[in-house]
N, C-alpha and C positions, 0 to 999 in steps of 0.2 A: 770148118771152112776156115779158114783163113783170110784175113780182108787182105787185097790188094791196095798200097798204097805208095805214092811218088810224090817227089817234091818238085813244084812246078812253080815257074816264074808268074809273078803276079800279072794280072789280067783284066781286063773289063770283063773278059767272059766268064769269070769267077765272082764277079760282082755281087750277085743274091748270095751265093754261097760264104764270101766274105763278110759281108753285114750280118748275115744269121752268125755267124761263128763268133764275130765282135760284140754284138748286142748279148749272146749268150753267157761269153766272158766277164763283160761289163757289169751284167746284171748280176753276177755269184759277188762281186766286192773283191774278188781276189787281185793281188797284184797282176799284171798284165807282163808277160814278158815274152819277146824280147820288146823292148822299148819302141820302138816302130809299130808295134802292134796297137800303142796307145793314139796313136795320130787319128783323127777324128774322118771314116772313110764314107760321110753322107756326099761329100762333094767327092764324087770317086776316081773322076782323072785328075783333080787337085793331088791324091794321095798318092795315086799310081806314079805321076809325075816327079813328086818328092822322093819316094823310093827310087828311079830311077835318075834322080839328079843325084845320087851320093854313091853310084859305080865305077867309080873313075878316077884317078889323080887328078886329072883336068877341070873333072865338074867340083871339087870340095875347095868352100869357099873360105868354111871354118877351120882354120891351123890345127885345131885340137882334136880335130876326126878324121879318119883316115876312109881310104874307098871301101864302101862295103854293100854286100849284096842280100835281099832279103828273096826268102823263097817260102812258099805255102807248101802244107803238107796234107795231101788230095788223097781220101779214103774212096776209090774208085767205086768201088761196091755201094756205098751210098750217093757217092757225086757231093759230099762235105768237105770243106776246108774244117781238118782236126788240128792245126798248129803251123807253127810259122815259125823260120830258124832266120837269124841275122848271123850273116859270116864276115869277119873282117878278112879284107885281103892281103893286108899286112899288118906290121907291127911297129907303132912308135916303140924305142928304147924307153921312154918313161910311160907306158902303159904296162897294165899288167892285164895277161891273157886268162881269160875268164870263159870255160865252155859250161852252156847248160841248155838242155835239151826238155822241152816242156809241150806236153798237149793237151786241150782242152778235153776231156771225156765227155761227152753228152750224154752219156749213161747215167752219171751221177753227178753232175752238172758243178764239178770242180778241175782243177789240174792235176797231171801225173806228172809226175819229173820221171825222166828215161833213162839217162845219167848223167854223170857229172864229172 
């Protein structure tokens, strides 16, 4: 049987699942990627506001950033957040474009690289 997974926009309805994902990864001691997952999620509304404050050119205050969107990978069968992706919507000429996809594998307690 194959798991059903999908990308979802960050939302308060996934609060418990996301905090569990975050705590599991944090306790492993592994580097957390993408960088937005390092944001403290315990004031969940503040974290959500941060994520949505970066998603369009008009909202970007720091000129070194480009608009970016974050999505969470949800396993529909277990209703667990198993990964996150942060997608740049544009690229500055001085920005190196890098792609990395990682998920947190709760069965082995570490990250798995999906592709680069």
